[in-house]
RODO-2510 file (C-alpha; in nm, 4 decimals, decimal comma):
residues 170
     n   res          X          Y          Z
     1     m    16,9969   -18,2161   -14,0742
     2     k    16,7170   -18,2807   -14,1399
     3     t    16,4972   -18,2077   -13,8289
     4     t    16,6872   -17,8352   -13,8845
     5     t    16,5616   -17,8081   -14,2179
     6     n    16,2498   -17,8884   -14,1088
     7     l    16,2213   -17,6405   -13,7903
     8     k    16,2978   -17,3720   -14,0817
     9     k    16,0627   -17,4569   -14,2779
    10     i    15,8055   -17,4661   -13,9631
    11     n    15,9493   -17,1205   -13,8494
    12     q    15,9131   -16,9641   -14,1944
    13     n    15,5121   -17,0747   -14,2451
    14     f    15,4601   -16,9211   -13,8345
    15     a    15,5841   -16,6086   -13,9059
    16     s    15,4362   -16,6142   -14,2594
    17     y    15,0847   -16,7130   -14,1277
    18     l    15,1360   -16,5072   -13,8184
    19     l    15,2085   -16,1642   -14,0890
    20     r    14,9185   -16,2745   -14,2708
    21     c    14,7131   -16,2578   -13,9662
    22     i    14,8828   -15,9246   -13,8732
    23     i    14,8113   -15,7435   -14,2146
    24     l    14,4264   -15,8688   -14,1910
    25     i    14,3449   -15,7606   -13,8988
    26     f    14,5278   -15,4405   -13,9939
    27     v    14,2876   -15,4018   -14,2704
    28     l    13,9915   -15,4727   -14,1320
    29     n    14,0178   -15,2356   -13,8526
    30     t    14,1327   -14,9596   -14,1310
    31     a    13,7884   -15,0634   -14,2591
    32     t    13,5550   -15,0476   -13,9752
    33     a    13,6955   -14,7286   -13,9113
    34     l    13,6724   -14,5873   -14,2195
    35     g    13,2833   -14,6575   -14,2133
    36     q    13,2329   -14,6073   -13,8626
    37     c    13,3171   -14,1955   -13,8819
    38     n    13,1089   -14,0793   -14,1378
    39     a    12,9476   -13,7044   -14,0877
    40     e    12,8824   -13,3811   -14,2554
    41     v    12,8620   -13,0089   -14,0533
    42     k    12,6636   -12,7541   -14,3096
    43     v    12,4330   -12,4758   -14,2527
    44     e    12,0916   -12,5220   -14,2457
    45     k    11,9495   -12,4728   -14,6064
    46     d    12,2938   -12,3900   -14,7119
    47     r    12,3316   -12,0507   -14,6080
    48     n    12,6894   -12,0067   -14,5088
    49     i    12,6808   -11,6292   -14,5845
    50     r    12,4968   -11,3852   -14,3271
    51     s    12,5312   -11,0057   -14,2354
    52     t    12,5517   -10,8863   -13,9006
    53     p    12,4949   -10,5626   -13,7037
    54     q    12,6923   -10,4993   -13,4362
    55     d    12,4930   -10,7482   -13,1895
    56     g    12,5819   -11,0341   -13,3864
    57     t    12,4092   -11,3500   -13,6129
    58     y    12,2977   -11,6562   -13,5410
    59     y    12,3708   -11,9869   -13,8294
    60     a    12,1524   -12,2570   -13,8072
    61     m    12,3564   -12,5746   -13,8149
    62     l    12,3296   -12,9156   -13,8693
    63     i    12,5398   -13,2331   -13,7987
    64     s    12,4902   -13,5805   -13,9537
    65     n    12,6527   -13,8845   -13,8618
    66     n    12,6265   -14,1217   -14,1423
    67     g    12,8676   -14,3531   -13,9983
    68     t    12,8204   -14,7223   -13,7936
    69     s    12,8167   -14,5902   -13,4860
    70     n    12,7006   -14,3358   -13,2416
    71     d    12,9652   -14,0557   -13,1671
    72     v    13,0190   -13,7972   -12,9401
    73     f    13,1759   -13,4944   -13,1995
    74     r    13,3772   -13,2103   -13,0264
    75     l    13,3083   -12,8803   -13,1861
    76     s    13,5817   -12,5775   -13,2921
    77     a    13,5944   -12,2860   -13,5068
    78     v    13,9159   -12,1895   -13,6888
    79     s    13,9782   -11,8184   -13,8381
    80     v    14,0556   -11,8535   -14,2542
    81     n    14,0077   -11,4893   -14,2935
    82     t    14,3937   -11,5303   -14,4868
    83     t    14,2713   -11,8521   -14,6883
    84     c    13,9607   -11,8170   -14,7847
    85     a    13,7662   -11,6057   -15,0562
    86     n    13,5322   -11,2858   -15,0143
    87     p    13,1958   -11,3786   -15,1617
    88     d    13,1592   -11,0573   -15,2967
    89     g    13,5399   -11,0791   -15,4609
    90     s    13,6989   -10,7946   -15,2369
    91     s    14,0487   -10,8932   -15,0615
    92     t    14,0691   -11,0766   -14,7578
    93     v    14,3652   -10,8410   -14,6211
    94     k    14,1132   -10,6074   -14,4218
    95     n    13,9011   -10,9423   -14,2834
    96     v    13,8040   -10,8615   -13,9100
    97     k    13,8107   -11,1442   -13,6639
    98     l    13,4619   -11,2618   -13,4715
    99     n    13,4204   -11,4331   -13,1916
   100     p    13,1594   -11,8047   -13,2665
   101     v    13,0260   -11,9375   -12,9988
   102     f    12,8288   -12,2928   -13,0290
   103     l    12,5064   -12,3147   -12,8892
   104     d    12,2347   -12,6539   -12,8786
   105     a    11,8946   -12,6730   -12,9564
   106     n    11,7572   -12,4383   -12,6667
   107     r    12,0560   -12,2059   -12,7400
   108     n    12,2569   -12,3626   -12,4307
   109     p    12,6503   -12,3140   -12,4995
   110     i    12,8092   -12,6382   -12,6032
   111     t    13,1506   -12,7557   -12,6919
   112     e    13,0706   -13,0983   -12,8434
   113     i    12,7263   -13,2808   -12,9478
   114     s    12,6314   -13,6604   -12,9219
   115     v    12,4808   -13,7634   -13,2994
   116     g    12,2972   -14,1185   -13,3019
   117     r    12,4370   -14,3022   -13,6392
   118     g    12,2221   -14,2223   -13,9227
   119     q    12,0570   -13,8792   -13,7166
   120     t    12,1140   -13,5178   -13,8022
   121     v    12,1091   -13,3003   -13,5073
   122     p    12,0411   -12,8866   -13,5057
   123     f    12,2946   -12,6348   -13,3276
   124     f    12,3559   -12,2750   -13,3484
   125     v    12,6783   -12,1369   -13,4112
   126     r    12,6516   -11,7528   -13,3249
   127     m    12,9118   -11,5003   -13,4401
   128     l    12,9830   -11,2107   -13,2247
   129     v    13,1224   -10,8792   -13,2896
   130     p    13,3940   -10,7791   -13,0509
   131     a    13,3371   -10,3518   -12,9970
   132     n    13,4959   -10,1254   -13,2224
   133     t    13,4831   -10,3825   -13,4903
   134     e    13,5236   -10,1904   -13,8491
   135     v    13,1676   -10,2514   -14,0569
   136     n    13,1971   -10,3733   -14,4104
   137     r    13,4445   -10,6168   -14,3714
   138     w    13,3734   -10,9709   -14,3996
   139     n    13,4975   -11,2197   -14,1618
   140     c    13,5952   -11,6436   -14,2777
   141     t    13,5606   -11,8863   -13,9968
   142     q    13,5974   -12,2609   -14,0321
   143     v    13,3434   -12,4120   -13,8395
   144     v    13,5142   -12,8458   -13,7631
   145     a    13,3370   -13,1321   -13,6199
   146     k    13,5874   -13,4467   -13,4933
   147     p    13,3967   -13,7424   -13,3954
   148     t    13,5947   -13,9133   -13,0737
   149     l    13,5936   -14,2558   -13,2291
   150     c    13,8121   -14,1729   -13,5074
   151     n    14,1138   -13,9195   -13,4269
   152     s    14,2307   -13,8384   -13,7773
   153     y    13,8733   -13,7394   -13,9039
   154     q    13,6735   -13,4305   -13,9153
   155     t    13,3716   -13,2532   -14,1281
   156     s    13,3619   -12,8904   -14,1677
   157     t    13,2364   -12,5818   -14,3396
   158     i    13,2670   -12,2085   -14,3992
   159     l    13,0830   -11,9434   -14,2822
   160     h    13,1102   -11,6275   -14,4430
   161     t    12,9756   -11,2751   -14,1806
   162     l    12,9693   -10,9394   -14,3505
   163     v    12,9565   -10,6928   -14,0230
   164     i    12,7347   -10,4468   -14,1369
   165     n    12,6362   -10,0399   -14,0331
   166     p    12,2402   -10,0820   -13,9761
   167     n    12,2564    -9,7195   -14,0020
   168     e    12,3366    -9,7151   -14,3066
   169     d    12,1010    -9,7995   -14,5680
   170     n    12,1693   -10,0683   -14,8131
***
């Protein structure tokens, strides 16, 4: 009987030890991942609001990797016309859709960008205006950068673009 009791205690101690090890590994991995992925994407000089004629405009962007590892960031853009507020307070009901294109510092098309830890890398977003787009209308586009090392992390900023008629006096 005593041997059975001792075996049960050993099994309980081993199970408790194993559970503590699993929890410790999970906590360390979570802490590493949180520190590993820390970035910021923003418009240079915080100029998130621009006007554009029919041929489009460029936003000079910066992406900073404040994490602990070099990483590659996948770039995407999402129309947020219905959820953002126009800078002039006008209704978003008549906002228009624009076509964003990502470009590297040399203005070559890209879909992702490599950023070393502690580095800031410039890139551009060109907002193209589709043919027959109404003028004097806003667009809100969210630019998103997702690191390949952390699936659940992302950083973003919103671009506000007013499509203007270059033939009108402002």
